[in-house]
C-alpha positions in Angstrom: 20.8 36.1 38.7 20.1 37.4 35.2 23.2 35.6 33.9 22.1 32.3 35.5 18.8 32.7 33.9 20.4 33.2 30.5 22.6 30.1 31.0 19.5 28.1 31.8 17.7 29.1 28.8 20.6 28.5 26.6 21.1 25.0 28.2 17.3 24.4 27.4 17.8 25.4 23.8 20.9 23.1 23.4 19.0 20.3 24.9 16.0 20.9 22.6 18.3 21.1 19.6 19.9 17.7 20.6 16.7 16.2 21.2 15.4 17.3 17.8 18.6 16.0 16.1 18.4 12.7 17.7 14.7 12.3 16.5 15.8 13.2 12.9 18.5 10.5 13.0 16.0 7.7 14.1 15.3 6.8 10.5 19.0 6.4 9.6 20.9 5.5 12.8 18.9 2.9 14.7 17.1 -0.5 14.2 13.6 0.0 12.8 11.0 -2.6 13.6 8.5 -3.3 10.8 5.5 -5.0 12.3 3.7 -7.3 9.5 0.2 -8.4 10.5 0.4 -11.5 8.2 2.3 -14.8 8.4 5.8 -15.2 7.0 6.1 -16.0 3.4 3.2 -13.9 2.2 2.9 -11.0 -0.1 3.5 -8.4 2.7 6.1 -10.3 4.4 8.1 -10.6 1.2 7.8 -6.9 0.5 9.1 -6.0 4.0 12.0 -8.2 3.7 13.0 -7.1 0.3 13.0 -3.5 1.3 14.7 -4.1 4.6 17.6 -6.0 2.7 17.9 -3.2 0.4 18.0 -0.6 3.1 20.7 -2.6 5.0 22.8 -3.0 1.9 22.8 0.9 1.3 24.0 1.8 4.9 20.6 2.4 6.5 19.4 0.9 9.7 18.8 -2.7 10.3 15.1 -3.4 9.6 13.6 -6.1 11.9 10.6 -7.6 10.3 8.2 -8.9 12.9 5.3 -11.2 11.9 2.3 -10.8 14.1 -0.8 -12.4 12.4 -4.1 -12.9 14.0 -7.4 -11.2 14.8 -7.8 -10.2 11.1 -4.8 -7.8 11.3 -6.1 -6.1 14.5 -3.6 -7.5 16.9 -0.6 -6.0 15.2 -2.2 -2.8 14.1 -3.1 -2.2 18.0 0.4 -2.9 19.0 1.9 -0.5 16.5 -0.8 2.2 17.5 0.6 2.0 21.1 4.2 2.0 20.2 6.4 5.0 21.2 6.1 7.7 18.4 9.9 7.7 17.9 10.1 6.2 14.3 11.6 3.0 15.5 8.2 1.0 15.1 6.1 0.8 11.7 3.2 -1.2 10.5 3.2 -2.6 7.1 -0.5 -2.4 6.3 -2.8 -3.3 3.5 -6.5 -2.9 2.6 -7.4 -4.7 5.8 -6.3 -1.5 7.6 -9.5 0.4 6.5 -11.7 -2.7 5.8 -11.7 -3.5 9.6 -13.2 -0.1 10.4 -16.0 -0.8 7.9 -16.9 -4.4 9.0 -16.2 -4.4 12.8 -18.4 -2.8 15.3 -15.3 -1.4 17.1 -11.6 -1.2 17.0 -8.9 -0.3 19.8 -7.7 2.3 17.5 -8.8 4.8 14.8 -7.2 4.2 11.2 -7.5 7.9 10.5 -6.2 9.4 13.7 -4.1 6.8 15.4 -1.2 6.6 12.8 0.9 8.9 10.6 1.1 8.0 6.8 4.6 7.2 5.7 4.2 5.7 2.1 2.0 3.6 -0.1 4.8 1.3 -1.5 3.1 -1.0 -4.0 -0.1 -2.4 -5.2 -1.1 -5.6 -6.7 -4.0 -5.8 -9.4 -6.5 -8.7 -8.7 -7.0 -11.2 -11.5 -10.2 -13.1 -12.4 -9.5 -16.4 -13.6 -11.5 -19.5 -14.7 -10.7 -23.1 -15.4 -8.9 -23.5 -18.8 -11.6 -26.0 -19.7 -14.3 -23.4 -19.0 -16.6 -22.1 -21.8 -16.0 -18.7 -20.6 -13.4 -17.1 -23.0 -14.0 -13.5 -22.1 -15.5 -11.4 -19.2 -18.6 -10.8 -21.3 -19.1 -14.6 -21.6 -19.0 -14.9 -17.8 -21.3 -11.9 -17.2 -23.8 -13.2 -19.9 -23.9 -16.7 -18.3 -24.3 -15.4 -14.7 -27.2 -13.1 -15.9 -29.0 -16.0 -17.5 -28.7 -18.2 -14.2 -28.9 -15.8 -11.3 -27.4 -17.3 -8.1 -26.5 -20.6 -9.9 -22.9 -19.7 -10.6 -20.3 -19.3 -7.9 -16.9 -17.6 -7.2 -14.3 -18.3 -4.7 -11.8 -16.2 -3.0 -10.1 -15.7 0.5 -12.5 -14.3 3.1 -14.9 -13.4 4.3 -14.6 -9.5 4.4 -11.4 -9.3 2.6 -10.1 -7.3 -0.1 -11.1 -9.9 -2.6 -14.5 -10.9 -1.3 -15.4 -7.2 -1.2 -14.0 -6.6 -4.7 -16.2 -9.4 -6.0 -19.2 -8.1 -4.3 -18.4 -4.8 -6.0 -18.1 -6.5 -9.3 -21.5 -8.2 -8.8 -23.3 -4.9 -8.4 -21.5 -3.2 -11.1 -22.2 -6.1 -13.6 -25.9 -6.4 -12.3 -25.2 -10.2 -11.5 -25.7 -12.5 -8.6 -23.0 -15.1 -7.8 -22.8 -17.3 -4.7 -19.7 -16.7 -2.7 -17.5 -19.6 -1.6 -15.0 -18.6 1.1 -11.6 -20.2 1.5 -8.9 -19.7 4.0 -6.5 -18.3 1.4 -6.0 -17.3 -2.2 -3.9 -20.6 -2.9 -6.6 -23.1 -1.6 -9.2 -21.2 -3.7 -7.0 -21.5 -6.7 -6.6 -25.2 -6.1 -10.4 -25.7 -6.0 -10.7 -23.8 -9.2 -8.0 -25.9 -10.8 -10.2 -29.1 -9.6 -13.2 -27.8 -11.1 -15.0 -27.3 -7.7 -15.7 -23.6 -8.3 -16.3 -21.6 -11.4 -14.3 -18.4 -10.9 -11.7 -16.9 -8.6 -10.4 -13.4 -7.8 -6.8 -13.4 -6.5 -3.3 -11.8 -6.3 -1.2 -12.5 -9.4 1.3 -14.5 -7.1 -1.6 -17.0 -6.4 -2.8 -17.7 -10.0 0.2 -16.9 -12.4 1.8 -20.2 -12.3 -1.3 -22.0 -13.1 -2.1 -19.5 -15.8 1.4 -20.1 -17.4 0.8 -23.8 -17.0 -2.4 -23.6 -19.0 -4.5 -24.9 -16.2 -6.3 -21.6 -15.7 -7.5 -18.9 -17.9 -7.1 -15.1 -17.0 -10.3 -13.3 -18.3 -9.8 -9.9 -16.7 -7.4 -7.9 -14.6 -8.9 -5.4 -12.2 -6.6 -2.5 -12.6 -7.2 0.6 -14.8 -4.4 -0.3 -17.1 -3.4 -3.8 -18.3 -0.9 -5.9 -16.3 2.4 -6.2 -17.8 3.0 -9.9 -17.2 -0.6 -10.6 -18.9 -0.6 -8.0 -21.8 -3.3 -9.9 -23.8 -5.6 -10.0 -20.8 -8.2 -7.0 -20.9 -9.1 -5.0 -17.9 -12.6 -5.2 -16.2 -13.1 -1.7 -17.5 -12.5 -3.0 -21.1 -14.9 -5.6 -20.4 -17.6 -3.1 -20.0 -17.6 -2.3 -16.3 -17.1 1.3 -16.0 -14.5 2.7 -13.6 -14.0 -0.8 -11.9 -10.7 -1.2 -10.0 -9.6 -3.6 -7.4 -6.1 -3.8 -6.0 -4.4 -5.1 -3.0 -2.3 -2.3 -1.8 0.6 -2.2 0.8 2.1 0.9 2.8 3.8 1.9 5.9 2.5 3.9 8.8 3.9 5.0 12.1 2.3 5.7 15.3 0.5 9.1 15.8 2.6 12.1 16.8 5.8 10.7 15.3 7.9 13.9 14.5 7.6 15.1 11.0 11.3 15.1 10.3 11.5 11.4 11.3 8.7 10.6 8.9 10.4 12.5 6.2 13.6 10.5 6.9 11.5 7.2 6.6 9.9 8.4 3.4 13.3 9.3 1.7 14.9 5.8 2.9 11.9 3.6 1.8 11.4 5.4 -1.5 15.0 5.1 -2.4 14.9 1.4 -1.5 11.7 0.8 -3.5 13.0 2.5 -6.6 16.3 0.5 -6.6 16.7 -1.6 -9.7 17.5 -4.7 -7.9 14.4 -4.3 -5.7 12.2 -3.8 -8.8 13.8 -6.8 -10.3 12.4 -9.0 -7.2 8.9 -7.2 -6.9 7.7 -7.0 -10.5 7.8 -10.8 -11.1 5.8 -11.2 -7.9 2.9 -9.0 -9.4 3.8 -5.7 -7.6 3.5 -2.4 -9.2 5.6 0.3 -7.5 3.6 3.5 -6.3 5.6 5.5 -3.9 2.9 7.9 -2.9 4.0 9.3 0.6 3.0 11.7 3.4 -0.2 13.8 3.0 -0.9 12.0 -0.2 -0.9 8.7 1.2 -3.0 9.9 3.9 -5.6 11.2 1.4 -5.5 7.5 -0.2 -6.3 6.1 3.1 -9.3 8.5 3.6 -10.7 7.7 0.3 -10.5 3.8 0.7 -12.0 4.1 4.2 -15.0 5.9 2.7 -15.2 3.6 -0.2 -15.0 0.3 1.7 -17.5 1.8 4.3 -20.0 2.4 1.5 -19.5 -0.8 -0.3 -19.7 -3.1 2.8 -22.8 -1.4 4.0 -24.6 -1.9 0.6 -23.6 -5.6 0.7 -24.3 -6.2 4.3 -20.7 -7.5 4.8 -19.7 -7.9 8.4 -17.1 -10.0 10.2 -18.7 -13.5 10.8 -20.8 -13.3 7.5 
């Protein structure tokens, strides 16, 4: 009887070891589905596919990119929150991951507890542009004009309740000005309206405005990152323009369902960081306006918590809610 118990215990230990080993192989031996809560062809979609291609080329698992737009990214985020915590399903998330918690009355998941942080992959500094024929040569010119005509000047960006909308509201408060917000369905339509002279300024991702800046149709007057943006070395930051500590970036990261094993998360971190740091990946991402970050695990979790608190504060002060 005692011998039988020993055999049973050994069998249980072997099964546990095999199970743990199988979990540890998830990130390197199976297909991994990356759910993107945005349409194909957008910033997040390009990032997912570039990383997936690199991982496949270097012997990793096949990365299956699944676009599930809709519901302000809530549909895809809920789907991943309910996926099996085995490392086979990840969410490529952005600022909206924490913005939704600030502007919606309720969510079918908790951004702080329903997921495990994998990596903050890249960010994209927001660019403030005006029409090339505009009298505003600098950020100070723009701010001075806005102070002289409260509420008469406007700005356009994607929205409402988006990264760019909230960032511009932060800018309004920091600069002590009042601008009228003109929402558009995307950064590209907002940029087109600016080129046509229908609005006075736009805050957008680099990929949405760089072509028009290079063509001489738009003028970049500020970059909303702490350091100057390499493709626009002569454009000052908002901080250099006199707005202390101002920063606004669109950032993109990967999270897994809560309770995904730590060794599986560790394997994903290694896999995606290696892909991100590959020279051929950098050559593709840099021209798109991405800056590589590669902050992972607990450090990425801390970033999510900080952003959650910051967006909650700003949206409350500005009275921003979905449907505004």
